[in-house]
Biopython code that builds the backbone (N, CA, C, O; Angstrom):
import numpy as np
from Bio.PDB.StructureBuilder import StructureBuilder

atoms = [
    (1, "UNK", "N", (0.847, -1.163, 0.000)),
    (1, "UNK", "CA", (0.000, 0.000, 0.000)),
    (1, "UNK", "C", (0.893, 1.226, 0.000)),
    (1, "UNK", "O", (1.824, 1.305, 0.802)),
    (2, "UNK", "N", (0.637, 2.173, -0.868)),
    (2, "UNK", "CA", (1.449, 3.381, -0.927)),
    (2, "UNK", "C", (0.871, 4.433, 0.013)),
    (2, "UNK", "O", (-0.231, 4.268, 0.536)),
    (3, "UNK", "N", (1.605, 5.494, 0.221)),
    (3, "UNK", "CA", (1.182, 6.549, 1.127)),
    (3, "UNK", "C", (-0.056, 7.252, 0.587)),
    (3, "UNK", "O", (-0.958, 7.580, 1.357)),
    (4, "UNK", "N", (-0.116, 7.488, -0.719)),
    (4, "UNK", "CA", (-1.273, 8.180, -1.297)),
    (4, "UNK", "C", (-2.541, 7.345, -1.169)),
    (4, "UNK", "O", (-3.623, 7.901, -0.977)),
    (5, "UNK", "N", (-2.430, 6.009, -1.274)),
    (5, "UNK", "CA", (-3.592, 5.154, -1.105)),
    (5, "UNK", "C", (-4.065, 5.182, 0.345)),
    (5, "UNK", "O", (-5.267, 5.169, 0.610)),
    (6, "UNK", "N", (-3.119, 5.220, 1.281)),
    (6, "UNK", "CA", (-3.461, 5.195, 2.706)),
    (6, "UNK", "C", (-4.164, 6.476, 3.122)),
    (6, "UNK", "O", (-5.040, 6.441, 3.987)),
    (7, "UNK", "N", (-3.796, 7.622, 2.519)),
    (7, "UNK", "CA", (-4.397, 8.884, 2.936)),
    (7, "UNK", "C", (-5.836, 9.017, 2.462)),
    (7, "UNK", "O", (-6.600, 9.776, 3.057)),
    (8, "UNK", "N", (-6.234, 8.298, 1.399)),
    (8, "UNK", "CA", (-7.600, 8.395, 0.912)),
    (8, "UNK", "C", (-8.542, 7.475, 1.667)),
    (8, "UNK", "O", (-9.758, 7.652, 1.594)),
    (9, "UNK", "N", (-8.011, 6.494, 2.393)),
    (9, "UNK", "CA", (-8.835, 5.574, 3.151)),
    (9, "UNK", "C", (-8.980, 6.083, 4.580)),
    (9, "UNK", "O", (-8.483, 7.155, 4.925)),
    (10, "UNK", "N", (-9.672, 5.294, 5.405)),
    (10, "UNK", "CA", (-9.764, 5.629, 6.824)),
    (10, "UNK", "C", (-8.377, 5.508, 7.440)),
    (10, "UNK", "O", (-7.508, 4.856, 6.860)),
    (11, "UNK", "N", (-8.146, 6.120, 8.601)),
    (11, "UNK", "CA", (-6.799, 6.134, 9.189)),
    (11, "UNK", "C", (-6.229, 4.728, 9.358)),
    (11, "UNK", "O", (-6.827, 3.899, 10.043)),
    (12, "UNK", "N", (-5.079, 4.450, 8.742)),
    (12, "UNK", "CA", (-4.490, 3.116, 8.818)),
    (12, "UNK", "C", (-3.760, 2.910, 10.133)),
    (12, "UNK", "O", (-3.356, 3.868, 10.791)),
    (13, "UNK", "N", (-3.595, 1.658, 10.504)),
    (13, "UNK", "CA", (-2.804, 1.329, 11.682)),
    (13, "UNK", "C", (-1.326, 1.410, 11.368)),
    (13, "UNK", "O", (-0.526, 1.802, 12.218)),
    (14, "UNK", "N", (-0.958, 1.041, 10.154)),
    (14, "UNK", "CA", (0.429, 1.171, 9.732)),
    (14, "UNK", "C", (0.464, 1.456, 8.249)),
    (14, "UNK", "O", (-0.430, 1.049, 7.508)),
    (15, "UNK", "N", (1.489, 2.150, 7.819)),
    (15, "UNK", "CA", (1.667, 2.471, 6.406)),
    (15, "UNK", "C", (3.001, 1.896, 5.983)),
    (15, "UNK", "O", (4.038, 2.219, 6.563)),
    (16, "UNK", "N", (2.975, 1.055, 4.985)),
    (16, "UNK", "CA", (4.209, 0.462, 4.492)),
    (16, "UNK", "C", (4.726, 1.295, 3.331)),
    (16, "UNK", "O", (3.980, 1.625, 2.409)),
    (17, "UNK", "N", (5.986, 1.627, 3.382)),
    (17, "UNK", "CA", (6.614, 2.360, 2.297)),
    (17, "UNK", "C", (7.920, 1.662, 1.945)),
    (17, "UNK", "O", (8.463, 0.891, 2.737)),
    (18, "UNK", "N", (8.401, 1.938, 0.771)),
    (18, "UNK", "CA", (9.656, 1.317, 0.356)),
    (18, "UNK", "C", (10.855, 2.097, 0.896)),
    (18, "UNK", "O", (11.943, 1.537, 1.021)),
    (19, "UNK", "N", (10.675, 3.376, 1.216)),
    (19, "UNK", "CA", (11.770, 4.188, 1.722)),
    (19, "UNK", "C", (11.695, 4.264, 3.241)),
    (19, "UNK", "O", (10.624, 4.522, 3.791)),
    (20, "UNK", "N", (12.816, 4.043, 3.930)),
    (20, "UNK", "CA", (12.780, 4.173, 5.387)),
    (20, "UNK", "C", (12.638, 5.644, 5.779)),
    (20, "UNK", "O", (13.213, 6.520, 5.133)),
    (21, "UNK", "N", (11.876, 5.909, 6.829)),
    (21, "UNK", "CA", (11.685, 7.240, 7.396)),
    (21, "UNK", "C", (11.085, 8.240, 6.407)),
    (21, "UNK", "O", (11.358, 9.435, 6.522)),
    (22, "UNK", "N", (10.298, 7.807, 5.463)),
    (22, "UNK", "CA", (9.674, 8.768, 4.556)),
    (22, "UNK", "C", (8.464, 9.371, 5.247)),
    (22, "UNK", "O", (7.700, 8.664, 5.903)),
    (23, "UNK", "N", (8.292, 10.680, 5.098)),
    (23, "UNK", "CA", (7.168, 11.367, 5.726)),
    (23, "UNK", "C", (5.959, 11.281, 4.806)),
    (23, "UNK", "O", (6.082, 11.522, 3.605)),
    (24, "UNK", "N", (4.792, 10.942, 5.350)),
    (24, "UNK", "CA", (3.593, 10.933, 4.512)),
    (24, "UNK", "C", (3.238, 12.354, 4.089)),
    (24, "UNK", "O", (3.494, 13.310, 4.820)),
    (25, "UNK", "N", (2.644, 12.485, 2.900)),
    (25, "UNK", "CA", (2.289, 13.811, 2.415)),
    (25, "UNK", "C", (1.140, 14.390, 3.215)),
    (25, "UNK", "O", (1.104, 15.598, 3.447)),
    (26, "UNK", "N", (0.206, 13.566, 3.640)),
    (26, "UNK", "CA", (-0.912, 14.002, 4.479)),
    (26, "UNK", "C", (-0.900, 13.174, 5.767)),
    (26, "UNK", "O", (-1.633, 12.191, 5.874)),
    (27, "UNK", "N", (-0.077, 13.560, 6.741)),
    (27, "UNK", "CA", (-0.018, 12.740, 7.953)),
    (27, "UNK", "C", (-1.358, 12.763, 8.690)),
    (27, "UNK", "O", (-2.040, 13.787, 8.739)),
    (28, "UNK", "N", (-1.710, 11.634, 9.250)),
    (28, "UNK", "CA", (-2.941, 11.583, 10.032)),
    (28, "UNK", "C", (-2.570, 11.373, 11.489)),
    (28, "UNK", "O", (-1.601, 10.683, 11.807)),
    (29, "UNK", "N", (-3.349, 11.972, 12.360)),
    (29, "UNK", "CA", (-3.130, 11.850, 13.796)),
    (29, "UNK", "C", (-4.124, 10.831, 14.320)),
    (29, "UNK", "O", (-5.326, 10.926, 14.076)),
    (30, "UNK", "N", (-3.605, 9.865, 15.037)),
    (30, "UNK", "CA", (-4.461, 8.807, 15.558)),
    (30, "UNK", "C", (-4.388, 8.808, 17.074)),
    (30, "UNK", "O", (-3.309, 8.671, 17.649)),
    (31, "UNK", "N", (-5.535, 8.962, 17.721)),
    (31, "UNK", "CA", (-5.599, 8.908, 19.177)),
    (31, "UNK", "C", (-5.552, 7.448, 19.597)),
    (31, "UNK", "O", (-6.254, 6.608, 19.035)),
    (32, "UNK", "N", (-4.724, 7.154, 20.582)),
    (32, "UNK", "CA", (-4.619, 5.784, 21.077)),
    (32, "UNK", "C", (-4.857, 5.784, 22.582)),
    (32, "UNK", "O", (-4.712, 6.808, 23.249)),
    (33, "UNK", "N", (-5.218, 4.632, 23.095)),
    (33, "UNK", "CA", (-5.461, 4.509, 24.530)),
    (33, "UNK", "C", (-4.136, 4.601, 25.288)),
    (33, "UNK", "O", (-3.059, 4.509, 24.698)),
    (34, "UNK", "N", (-4.237, 4.783, 26.599)),
    (34, "UNK", "CA", (-3.044, 4.896, 27.424)),
    (34, "UNK", "C", (-2.225, 3.612, 27.364)),
    (34, "UNK", "O", (-0.996, 3.664, 27.341)),
    (35, "UNK", "N", (-2.897, 2.452, 27.338)),
    (35, "UNK", "CA", (-2.159, 1.188, 27.309)),
    (35, "UNK", "C", (-1.370, 1.040, 26.007)),
    (35, "UNK", "O", (-0.240, 0.552, 26.018)),
    (36, "UNK", "N", (-1.964, 1.460, 24.887)),
    (36, "UNK", "CA", (-1.247, 1.397, 23.605)),
    (36, "UNK", "C", (-0.064, 2.358, 23.629)),
    (36, "UNK", "O", (1.024, 2.028, 23.156)),
    (37, "UNK", "N", (-0.283, 3.551, 24.182)),
    (37, "UNK", "CA", (0.800, 4.523, 24.277)),
    (37, "UNK", "C", (1.957, 3.981, 25.113)),
    (37, "UNK", "O", (3.122, 4.125, 24.741)),
    (38, "UNK", "N", (1.624, 3.349, 26.256)),
    (38, "UNK", "CA", (2.672, 2.789, 27.112)),
    (38, "UNK", "C", (3.406, 1.643, 26.425)),
    (38, "UNK", "O", (4.618, 1.500, 26.588)),
    (39, "UNK", "N", (2.672, 0.810, 25.645)),
    (39, "UNK", "CA", (3.343, -0.271, 24.917)),
    (39, "UNK", "C", (4.282, 0.292, 23.863)),
    (39, "UNK", "O", (5.367, -0.249, 23.649)),
    (40, "UNK", "N", (3.875, 1.381, 23.195)),
    (40, "UNK", "CA", (4.757, 2.004, 22.205)),
    (40, "UNK", "C", (6.002, 2.580, 22.877)),
    (40, "UNK", "O", (7.116, 2.431, 22.376)),
    (41, "UNK", "N", (5.800, 3.237, 24.012)),
    (41, "UNK", "CA", (6.955, 3.789, 24.719)),
    (41, "UNK", "C", (7.873, 2.680, 25.217)),
    (41, "UNK", "O", (9.094, 2.843, 25.219)),
    (42, "UNK", "N", (7.301, 1.553, 25.641)),
    (42, "UNK", "CA", (8.108, 0.413, 26.072)),
    (42, "UNK", "C", (8.852, -0.215, 24.915)),
    (42, "UNK", "O", (9.994, -0.650, 25.059)),
    (43, "UNK", "N", (8.197, -0.261, 23.764)),
    (43, "UNK", "CA", (8.817, -0.873, 22.583)),
    (43, "UNK", "C", (9.988, -0.025, 22.086)),
    (43, "UNK", "O", (11.013, -0.568, 21.673)),
    (44, "UNK", "N", (9.846, 1.287, 22.124)),
    (44, "UNK", "CA", (10.881, 2.183, 21.625)),
    (44, "UNK", "C", (11.495, 2.961, 22.780)),
    (44, "UNK", "O", (11.637, 4.182, 22.711)),
    (45, "UNK", "N", (11.858, 2.248, 23.842)),
    (45, "UNK", "CA", (12.375, 2.882, 25.057)),
    (45, "UNK", "C", (13.647, 3.675, 24.787)),
    (45, "UNK", "O", (13.727, 4.846, 25.157)),
    (46, "UNK", "N", (14.630, 3.070, 24.157)),
    (46, "UNK", "CA", (15.921, 3.718, 23.935)),
    (46, "UNK", "C", (16.064, 4.036, 22.458)),
    (46, "UNK", "O", (16.324, 3.146, 21.648)),
    (47, "UNK", "N", (15.895, 5.312, 22.104)),
    (47, "UNK", "CA", (15.926, 5.683, 20.694)),
    (47, "UNK", "C", (17.313, 5.474, 20.083)),
    (47, "UNK", "O", (17.413, 5.195, 18.888)),
    (48, "UNK", "N", (18.368, 5.599, 20.861)),
    (48, "UNK", "CA", (19.710, 5.417, 20.309)),
    (48, "UNK", "C", (20.013, 3.938, 20.086)),
    (48, "UNK", "O", (20.694, 3.577, 19.126)),
    (49, "UNK", "N", (19.506, 3.086, 20.975)),
    (49, "UNK", "CA", (19.772, 1.657, 20.843)),
    (49, "UNK", "C", (19.171, 1.099, 19.559)),
    (49, "UNK", "O", (19.780, 0.251, 18.907)),
    (50, "UNK", "N", (17.989, 1.566, 19.194)),
    (50, "UNK", "CA", (17.308, 1.043, 18.015)),
    (50, "UNK", "C", (17.436, 1.966, 16.811)),
    (50, "UNK", "O", (16.841, 1.699, 15.767)),
    (51, "UNK", "N", (18.204, 3.049, 16.936)),
    (51, "UNK", "CA", (18.353, 4.035, 15.869)),
    (51, "UNK", "C", (16.984, 4.530, 15.433)),
    (51, "UNK", "O", (16.685, 4.583, 14.240)),
    (52, "UNK", "N", (16.146, 4.895, 16.416)),
    (52, "UNK", "CA", (14.776, 5.313, 16.153)),
    (52, "UNK", "C", (14.676, 6.820, 16.293)),
    (52, "UNK", "O", (15.039, 7.364, 17.336)),
    (53, "UNK", "N", (14.198, 7.500, 15.278)),
    (53, "UNK", "CA", (14.066, 8.950, 15.275)),
    (53, "UNK", "C", (12.591, 9.310, 15.437)),
    (53, "UNK", "O", (11.799, 9.116, 14.515)),
    (54, "UNK", "N", (12.218, 9.838, 16.613)),
    (54, "UNK", "CA", (10.814, 10.148, 16.887)),
    (54, "UNK", "C", (10.282, 11.237, 15.958)),
    (54, "UNK", "O", (9.106, 11.209, 15.597)),
    (55, "UNK", "N", (11.125, 12.200, 15.562)),
    (55, "UNK", "CA", (10.655, 13.253, 14.662)),
    (55, "UNK", "C", (10.323, 12.685, 13.293)),
    (55, "UNK", "O", (9.359, 13.121, 12.664)),
    (56, "UNK", "N", (11.098, 11.727, 12.825)),
    (56, "UNK", "CA", (10.832, 11.112, 11.525)),
    (56, "UNK", "C", (9.605, 10.203, 11.571)),
    (56, "UNK", "O", (8.912, 10.043, 10.567)),
    (57, "UNK", "N", (9.340, 9.612, 12.725)),
    (57, "UNK", "CA", (8.260, 8.624, 12.819)),
    (57, "UNK", "C", (6.886, 9.256, 12.967)),
    (57, "UNK", "O", (5.877, 8.586, 12.748)),
    (58, "UNK", "N", (6.826, 10.514, 13.329)),
    (58, "UNK", "CA", (5.572, 11.233, 13.556)),
    (58, "UNK", "C", (4.816, 10.720, 14.775)),
    (58, "UNK", "O", (3.609, 10.937, 14.881)),
    (59, "UNK", "N", (5.505, 10.038, 15.706)),
    (59, "UNK", "CA", (4.863, 9.622, 16.961)),
    (59, "UNK", "C", (4.816, 10.818, 17.893)),
    (59, "UNK", "O", (5.806, 11.530, 18.054)),
    (60, "UNK", "N", (3.663, 11.034, 18.502)),
    (60, "UNK", "CA", (3.514, 12.156, 19.420)),
    (60, "UNK", "C", (2.424, 11.834, 20.418)),
    (60, "UNK", "O", (1.392, 11.268, 20.056)),
    (61, "UNK", "N", (2.644, 12.187, 21.665)),
    (61, "UNK", "CA", (1.636, 11.991, 22.710)),
    (61, "UNK", "C", (1.351, 13.322, 23.365)),
    (61, "UNK", "O", (2.273, 13.981, 23.845)),
    (62, "UNK", "N", (0.079, 13.740, 23.397)),
    (62, "UNK", "CA", (-0.233, 14.999, 24.078)),
    (62, "UNK", "C", (-0.174, 14.815, 25.587)),
    (62, "UNK", "O", (-0.392, 13.712, 26.087)),
    (63, "UNK", "N", (0.120, 15.882, 26.311)),
    (63, "UNK", "CA", (0.122, 15.762, 27.769)),
    (63, "UNK", "C", (-1.280, 15.455, 28.278)),
    (63, "UNK", "O", (-2.269, 15.971, 27.757)),
    (64, "UNK", "N", (-1.354, 14.617, 29.291)),
    (64, "UNK", "CA", (-2.636, 14.217, 29.854)),
    (64, "UNK", "C", (-2.749, 14.809, 31.249)),
    (64, "UNK", "O", (-1.856, 14.639, 32.080)),
    (65, "UNK", "N", (-3.866, 15.514, 31.504)),
    (65, "UNK", "CA", (-4.078, 16.127, 32.813)),
    (65, "UNK", "C", (-4.338, 15.039, 33.845)),
    (65, "UNK", "O", (-5.117, 14.114, 33.614)),
    (66, "UNK", "N", (-3.675, 15.167, 34.980)),
    (66, "UNK", "CA", (-3.869, 14.199, 36.057)),
    (66, "UNK", "C", (-5.243, 14.392, 36.680)),
    (66, "UNK", "O", (-5.684, 15.520, 36.899)),
    (67, "UNK", "N", (-5.908, 13.294, 36.960)),
    (67, "UNK", "CA", (-7.190, 13.353, 37.646)),
    (67, "UNK", "C", (-7.078, 12.818, 39.063)),
    (67, "UNK", "O", (-7.925, 13.118, 39.905)),
    (68, "UNK", "N", (-6.055, 12.037, 39.339)),
    (68, "UNK", "CA", (-5.811, 11.519, 40.685)),
    (68, "UNK", "C", (-4.328, 11.667, 41.001)),
    (68, "UNK", "O", (-3.492, 11.752, 40.102)),
    (69, "UNK", "N", (-4.019, 11.698, 42.291)),
    (69, "UNK", "CA", (-2.653, 11.870, 42.744)),
    (69, "UNK", "C", (-2.350, 10.814, 43.792)),
    (69, "UNK", "O", (-3.251, 10.340, 44.484)),
    (70, "UNK", "N", (-1.095, 10.449, 43.907)),
    (70, "UNK", "CA", (-0.665, 9.460, 44.886)),
    (70, "UNK", "C", (0.000, 10.186, 46.052)),
    (70, "UNK", "O", (1.026, 10.846, 45.882)),
    (71, "UNK", "N", (-0.595, 10.057, 47.236)),
    (71, "UNK", "CA", (-0.035, 10.679, 48.435)),
    (71, "UNK", "C", (1.167, 9.868, 48.910)),
    (71, "UNK", "O", (1.362, 8.726, 48.494)),
    (72, "UNK", "N", (1.973, 10.474, 49.787)),
    (72, "UNK", "CA", (3.163, 9.781, 50.273)),
    (72, "UNK", "C", (2.806, 8.533, 51.073)),
    (72, "UNK", "O", (3.618, 7.614, 51.187)),
    (73, "UNK", "N", (1.590, 8.497, 51.627)),
    (73, "UNK", "CA", (1.154, 7.317, 52.383)),
    (73, "UNK", "C", (0.701, 6.178, 51.469)),
    (73, "UNK", "O", (0.393, 5.084, 51.943)),
    (74, "UNK", "N", (0.662, 6.436, 50.161)),
    (74, "UNK", "CA", (0.238, 5.415, 49.208)),
    (74, "UNK", "C", (-1.240, 5.487, 48.878)),
    (74, "UNK", "O", (-1.740, 4.693, 48.081)),
    (75, "UNK", "N", (-1.946, 6.438, 49.488)),
    (75, "UNK", "CA", (-3.376, 6.613, 49.247)),
    (75, "UNK", "C", (-3.592, 7.411, 47.958)),
    (75, "UNK", "O", (-2.871, 8.373, 47.694)),
    (76, "UNK", "N", (-4.573, 7.018, 47.165)),
    (76, "UNK", "CA", (-4.906, 7.746, 45.948)),
    (76, "UNK", "C", (-5.870, 8.869, 46.313)),
    (76, "UNK", "O", (-6.905, 8.624, 46.932)),
    (77, "UNK", "N", (-5.533, 10.102, 45.931)),
    (77, "UNK", "CA", (-6.327, 11.280, 46.288)),
    (77, "UNK", "C", (-6.834, 11.988, 45.042)),
    (77, "UNK", "O", (-6.216, 11.934, 43.979)),
    (78, "UNK", "N", (-7.963, 12.647, 45.196)),
    (78, "UNK", "CA", (-8.469, 13.495, 44.120)),
    (78, "UNK", "C", (-7.698, 14.817, 44.142)),
    (78, "UNK", "O", (-6.888, 15.063, 45.036)),
    (79, "UNK", "N", (-7.964, 15.653, 43.153)),
    (79, "UNK", "CA", (-7.271, 16.938, 43.087)),
    (79, "UNK", "C", (-7.635, 17.808, 44.288)),
    (79, "UNK", "O", (-6.768, 18.475, 44.853)),
    (80, "UNK", "N", (-8.911, 17.808, 44.682)),
    (80, "UNK", "CA", (-9.350, 18.612, 45.823)),
    (80, "UNK", "C", (-8.689, 18.127, 47.116)),
    (80, "UNK", "O", (-8.253, 18.939, 47.931)),
    (81, "UNK", "N", (-8.614, 16.804, 47.306)),
    (81, "UNK", "CA", (-7.968, 16.256, 48.503)),
    (81, "UNK", "C", (-6.491, 16.624, 48.549)),
    (81, "UNK", "O", (-5.968, 16.986, 49.603)),
    (82, "UNK", "N", (-5.822, 16.530, 47.407)),
    (82, "UNK", "CA", (-4.393, 16.845, 47.362)),
    (82, "UNK", "C", (-4.151, 18.328, 47.640)),
    (82, "UNK", "O", (-3.196, 18.670, 48.337)),
    (83, "UNK", "N", (-5.000, 19.221, 47.108)),
    (83, "UNK", "CA", (-4.861, 20.650, 47.393)),
    (83, "UNK", "C", (-5.070, 20.927, 48.876)),
    (83, "UNK", "O", (-4.362, 21.745, 49.462)),
    (84, "UNK", "N", (-6.046, 20.243, 49.487)),
    (84, "UNK", "CA", (-6.284, 20.402, 50.914)),
    (84, "UNK", "C", (-5.066, 19.973, 51.722)),
    (84, "UNK", "O", (-4.673, 20.658, 52.667)),
    (85, "UNK", "N", (-4.466, 18.842, 51.354)),
    (85, "UNK", "CA", (-3.274, 18.349, 52.062)),
    (85, "UNK", "C", (-2.100, 19.314, 51.910)),
    (85, "UNK", "O", (-1.373, 19.569, 52.870)),
    (86, "UNK", "N", (-1.915, 19.847, 50.703)),
    (86, "UNK", "CA", (-0.819, 20.782, 50.471)),
    (86, "UNK", "C", (-1.010, 22.074, 51.260)),
    (86, "UNK", "O", (-0.054, 22.605, 51.825)),
    (87, "UNK", "N", (-2.248, 22.584, 51.303)),
    (87, "UNK", "CA", (-2.511, 23.805, 52.075)),
    (87, "UNK", "C", (-2.274, 23.563, 53.560)),
    (87, "UNK", "O", (-1.721, 24.418, 54.253)),
    (88, "UNK", "N", (-2.693, 22.400, 54.047)),
    (88, "UNK", "CA", (-2.502, 22.061, 55.462)),
    (88, "UNK", "C", (-1.009, 21.972, 55.794)),
    (88, "UNK", "O", (-0.567, 22.480, 56.825)),
    (89, "UNK", "N", (-0.244, 21.329, 54.922)),
    (89, "UNK", "CA", (1.197, 21.201, 55.140)),
    (89, "UNK", "C", (1.877, 22.563, 55.087)),
    (89, "UNK", "O", (2.785, 22.837, 55.872)),
    (90, "UNK", "N", (1.441, 23.418, 54.164)),
    (90, "UNK", "CA", (2.023, 24.760, 54.040)),
    (90, "UNK", "C", (1.720, 25.588, 55.285)),
    (90, "UNK", "O", (2.584, 26.312, 55.778)),
    (91, "UNK", "N", (0.490, 25.480, 55.794)),
    (91, "UNK", "CA", (0.102, 26.214, 56.993)),
    (91, "UNK", "C", (0.921, 25.739, 58.197)),
    (91, "UNK", "O", (1.384, 26.555, 58.995)),
    (92, "UNK", "N", (1.097, 24.424, 58.327)),
    (92, "UNK", "CA", (1.883, 23.870, 59.438)),
    (92, "UNK", "C", (3.334, 24.349, 59.353)),
    (92, "UNK", "O", (3.952, 24.637, 60.378)),
    (93, "UNK", "N", (3.880, 24.434, 58.135)),
    (93, "UNK", "CA", (5.255, 24.886, 57.956)),
    (93, "UNK", "C", (5.404, 26.347, 58.358)),
    (93, "UNK", "O", (6.399, 26.726, 58.975)),
    (94, "UNK", "N", (4.411, 27.172, 58.008)),
    (94, "UNK", "CA", (4.474, 28.598, 58.361)),
    (94, "UNK", "C", (4.416, 28.776, 59.871)),
    (94, "UNK", "O", (5.140, 29.600, 60.430)),
    (95, "UNK", "N", (3.547, 27.998, 60.539)),
    (95, "UNK", "CA", (3.446, 28.090, 62.007)),
    (95, "UNK", "C", (4.758, 27.660, 62.651)),
    (95, "UNK", "O", (5.240, 28.307, 63.581)),
    (96, "UNK", "N", (5.335, 26.568, 62.156)),
    (96, "UNK", "CA", (6.612, 26.081, 62.706)),
    (96, "UNK", "C", (7.708, 27.121, 62.513)),
    (96, "UNK", "O", (8.537, 27.320, 63.401)),
    (97, "UNK", "N", (7.719, 27.781, 61.369)),
    (97, "UNK", "CA", (8.727, 28.803, 61.091)),
    (97, "UNK", "C", (8.573, 29.988, 62.045)),
    (97, "UNK", "O", (9.568, 30.529, 62.528)),
    (98, "UNK", "N", (7.318, 30.395, 62.320)),
    (98, "UNK", "CA", (7.096, 31.497, 63.258)),
    (98, "UNK", "C", (7.575, 31.134, 64.661)),
    (98, "UNK", "O", (8.171, 31.964, 65.347)),
    (99, "UNK", "N", (7.318, 29.907, 65.086)),
    (99, "UNK", "CA", (7.752, 29.464, 66.419)),
    (99, "UNK", "C", (9.276, 29.464, 66.512)),
    (99, "UNK", "O", (9.839, 29.900, 67.516)),
    (100, "UNK", "N", (9.936, 28.981, 65.477)),
    (100, "UNK", "CA", (11.404, 28.955, 65.467)),
    (100, "UNK", "C", (11.957, 30.377, 65.503)),
    (100, "UNK", "O", (12.901, 30.657, 66.242)),
    (101, "UNK", "N", (11.375, 31.274, 64.710)),
    (101, "UNK", "CA", (11.840, 32.669, 64.696)),
    (101, "UNK", "C", (11.623, 33.325, 66.060)),
    (101, "UNK", "O", (12.473, 34.078, 66.535)),
    (102, "UNK", "N", (10.477, 33.033, 66.689)),
    (102, "UNK", "CA", (10.192, 33.580, 68.016)),
    (102, "UNK", "C", (11.206, 33.071, 69.039)),
    (102, "UNK", "O", (11.715, 33.841, 69.854)),
    (103, "UNK", "N", (11.499, 31.756, 68.991)),
    (103, "UNK", "CA", (12.467, 31.176, 69.932)),
    (103, "UNK", "C", (13.853, 31.762, 69.738)),
    (103, "UNK", "O", (14.557, 32.010, 70.717)),
    (104, "UNK", "N", (14.250, 31.982, 68.525)),
    (104, "UNK", "CA", (15.574, 32.558, 68.248)),
    (104, "UNK", "C", (15.634, 33.999, 68.735)),
    (104, "UNK", "O", (16.636, 34.425, 69.307)),
    (105, "UNK", "N", (14.555, 34.749, 68.505)),
    (105, "UNK", "CA", (14.548, 36.153, 68.955)),
    (105, "UNK", "C", (14.560, 36.237, 70.480)),
    (105, "UNK", "O", (15.123, 37.177, 71.042)),
    (106, "UNK", "N", (13.944, 35.261, 71.158)),
    (106, "UNK", "CA", (13.965, 35.239, 72.630)),
    (106, "UNK", "C", (15.370, 34.948, 73.153)),
    (106, "UNK", "O", (15.741, 35.436, 74.220)),
    (107, "UNK", "N", (16.146, 34.173, 72.428)),
    (107, "UNK", "CA", (17.505, 33.851, 72.856)),
    (107, "UNK", "C", (18.405, 35.081, 72.844)),
    (107, "UNK", "O", (19.279, 35.212, 73.702)),
    (108, "UNK", "N", (18.209, 35.973, 71.898)),
    (108, "UNK", "CA", (19.078, 37.134, 71.749)),
    (108, "UNK", "C", (18.588, 38.339, 72.552)),
    (108, "UNK", "O", (19.281, 39.355, 72.595)),
    (109, "UNK", "N", (17.446, 38.263, 73.173)),
    (109, "UNK", "CA", (16.935, 39.392, 73.982)),
    (109, "UNK", "C", (17.210, 39.206, 75.428)),
    (109, "UNK", "O", (16.848, 40.058, 76.240)),
]
sb = StructureBuilder()
sb.init_structure("model")
sb.init_model(0)
sb.init_chain("A")
sb.init_seg("    ")
for serial, (resi, resn, name, xyz) in enumerate(atoms, 1):
    if name == "N":
        sb.init_residue(resn, " ", resi, " ")
    sb.init_atom(name, np.array(xyz, "f"), 0.0, 1.0, " ", f" {name:<3s}", serial, name[0])
structure = sb.get_structure()
């Protein structure tokens, strides 16, 4: 199948060409699931080892917004829970800093 034939059909899973690293004239973007993306990243882990050029291959993954976060205790938290924990930790740090500054100022007076 040539590149021109592939562009007129529905998005192909793979395009075979006779030239290595040839860019298609009408590249198509295909959304893939996270598992497929991870398998591709695992397959092409070391670009130098396999002489793989990501710019030539047209592989690209958009950034994905996190919906859950992993706390240091190993608990999975939502964004609201994580913001609450961060604010609480920041508040505790500010209070501790004020106490330390107060204790130091008392030592010199």
